[in-house]
N, C-alpha and C positions, 0 to 999 in steps of 0.2 A: 593479616587482617585483622590485627585490635588497630595498628593506622586509617585503616580500611571503613575499619567503623568508626572511626573520627572527623575523620571524612567526610561521610554519609552524613553523620550529625552536625554539624560544621556548613556543612550544603543544604540539608534540613531547616536550621534554624538561620541560618542566610537569606533562605528565598522565602522563608515569615517573614522576619522581615525587613526583607523589599514590598512585596505584600501587602504592609502595613502602613507602608508610605501613602501616600492621598492619589498621586497619577502617577505608579508606578502596574497601578492594573490593563489602563490601558495600554501603553508602553508598548508593554508585553502583545496584550491580543490583535498592538498595530502588523508586531515580528512576527508574529502566529499568522495572523494575516497577510499576508505578506508572504510567506512561505508557503503557505496552501495553494492560494494567487499563481502564485510560479511552478507550484507539482503540477496544479491540473489544467495551463498555460501551457507548457512542456509536452502536456501527457495531454491534451488533444492536436496537439497544433502539428507533434512530430511522431504519434502512432508510437512512442515512449511507455514504459512500464509506468503502471505511479511510481516504480520504488529507482525511475533508472529517476523517471526528472523528478524523486525528491530530491534525489546527489544532484542532480545538477542548481538545482534550488542552495539548495541551504551551501556545495560548492563557489559559484558565482555570488550568495553575498556572502559569504567569512573571506571573497577576492584571492580561494586558492583555486588549481582550476583541476578540475574533475580528471582522473585518470585513465579515464575510462577513455579506451580511442576512443567505438563509437559512437560517444555524443559529440555530436558538430550535427549544427544549426549550421541548414544549409539556403531556406530559406532568409528573403535582405527583413524578411517584415519580424521576422525572430528573433535577428539583432541589432533592428534595433527596441523593438521592444525589454529583450533585456540589457539594450542600453543603461537605459530611462527607470531596469527595473532593478538593476545595480547601483544606477545614483539614485532610487529611492532610499533602496533595501537596507544601504551598507550603511548611513548615519542612525534611523533607525534601528537597526542593529546594534552598533556601539553603541546608545545612548542603552540602551538596556541594560550589556554590558556594562555603561558605567556608574550606573545601578545598581548593580549588581557586584559589585566591586565596594563600591562605598559603604552598601548594605555590611559589606561582610569584611570590611574593617568596624565598626559599627561592633557587632559581632565579637571579634575577637576584642575589642574595648569590653566590652560583662564578660567573657570571660573570664580577664587579666582582669579587673576588680573584683570578682564574686569570689571571694576565701577561699 
């Protein structure tokens, strides 16, 4: 339980530090917008629930495959959308993760330097 509290505190500090950076906000907003676009598109085009569409969007952008065998793209246009969605989205999410990682390193340095 104690270690979970430490992790939570570091996560909050990391996100706070990242948000204080000049251009992290727009990059994070781009990542959230991409996930929202994918969720809406998959919901409307495939008659999936919002939860299934959100799951598929996140699994696609994190390059993990959806574990649900019922989530299959039957339409060729949706496959084309997914290809471009993946190419664009992976780059954005990698940049979000990179900046969060750099912020985590800065937070840890400050923790180690503090008395």
